[in-house]
N, C-alpha and C positions, 0 to 999 in steps of 0.2 A: 312293441309299436310294430304290427306290421301295416304297409304302406297300403290303401283297399285296390288303387287304381291297378296293381299289377294281378289283382282278380276278379276285376268286374269282368270283363273280356269269359271266362269258363263260365260265372253267372248266366251271363246271357246266352251262350252259346248253349247253356242247359234248359232255355226256355223262360226266364223268368219274366215277368212281368212287373215287376217293384224291388228295387236295391235301395237297401236303407245304409245309410254309414252312418259311423260314429266321428262324429266332427272331432273330438279330442283324440281319435288313432289315426288322424289323417296331418300330415305336414302341409297338403293345400285341399281341404274340402270343398273351394270352390272348382279348381279343377277338376277333380273328381265327379262331381257333378253337372260340369258341364260336357264332360265327356260323355256322360252317361247320357244327359240330353240329347245329344246329335250323335247316340246310338241307335241303328235299329233293331226293333224287335225280331225274334229269331224268325217265328211264326206269320208275323204282319211286318213287310217292309215300310208301310205306308206309316208306322205308329214306332216313336220312341219309348223309351223302358221308362216309366212310374219311376220318379226318384224319391227317395225318406231321407230324414236325417231323425236318428235314435240318440235320445238322451238318457245318459247314465243319472241317476238318482243326484247325484253331487254336481251333475255339469249344470252351471249357470244357465236357465232361460235365454236371457239374453245373447249366447252363443247363435240363436237364429235370425239374429237383426240382419248381418251382411248374406244372409244365406233363405231368405224367403222368397227370393225371386226365383231361384233354381229350383224348388222343392214341389212335390205334388203331395206330402205327407211328414208328417211329423208323428215321430212314436214315442212315446212315454215310456220308461222304461222302471217298473214301479218294483224292483229287486237290485240286489248289487249282484249283475251276470256272472258266472262262471262257476256255480256251482247251486244244486235242486233243492230243493224244501224251505224253500225261505217263503216269510209272508210279506202278503203286501206292505210296503211302506205305506203310512197314512198322509203323510207330505203330497203325495202325487196326487190327493185332493187337489189342492191349493195351486200346483202347480199346471194341474189343467185350465184352472181359470187365467191364470196368467199368461199361458199358449194360447187360449182362445182369444183373448185380448190381441195379443199377437197378431195371430191369423185375421182378424177382424181387421186391423189396421194395414195389414199386407193389400186388402182390396183386391186379393185375388180366392177361388176356392182352393183349399188346402186341406185336408183332412186329419185329424185327430184319432190315434191309435192311442192305445194303453194295454200297455205288455208286461207279466209279470206278474207271480201272485194270487191272479187271481179265478176266485173259487166257487162253487154256487152258494157259499154262505156271503160272499161280501160284493159278487157282482151287482147288485142292485143300489150297491153304493156310487156306481158310475151314472146309474140313470139320471136323464135331465140334467148332465151337466155339460152335454156339449159333445161328447165322445162320438166318434165317427163308426169306431173300428176296435173291438175290441178281442185281443188274440189270447187265447187260452189252450191248454196242453192237455194236462193230467184233468181237471177239471169237467172235460166233456168224455175223455176215452177211459177213465176210471168206470169201470161197471157197464152201466145200458145207454150207451152214446145216446142213441133218439131221446129218451127220457130227460137224461142230462142236457141235452141242447135247451129240448120243450121248457126245462126248469130255469135254464139260465135267461131264456128270452123272454120266457115269463116275466122274471124277474128286471129285466130291462125295459121293457113296456110300463111294468105299474108304479 
């Protein structure tokens, strides 16, 4: 486990707009989020860094409860991080609904992102589920980038 508080300054110095942490990789996730919430953006001193919490597939959703007042984004990770080529974990779809309920109960605007295993074939499963941000990699960059983006955007809209 590497405490993220030691690294957030490097990300801010590099110009990050949003920094997400894994609460299960932090001794004190509140402290990391509080530091980020009071850290000025590199290029916009009047803005702070947007803060996110990333939840691995095995991390309980209830971990969000004490952190919702400190974040602007929840990232549901739909694979087990650490190696490429994994497929989207279907249980993520139910986790989206559970996180949406928690966000609604928080009474604040918090974005919901899904990252990992998202392909041109399965991106449509996220449509209409209240996901604000879809994070993809090879699904966009393998082949014709413009055509891939158009296909994925169309699948999300349909």
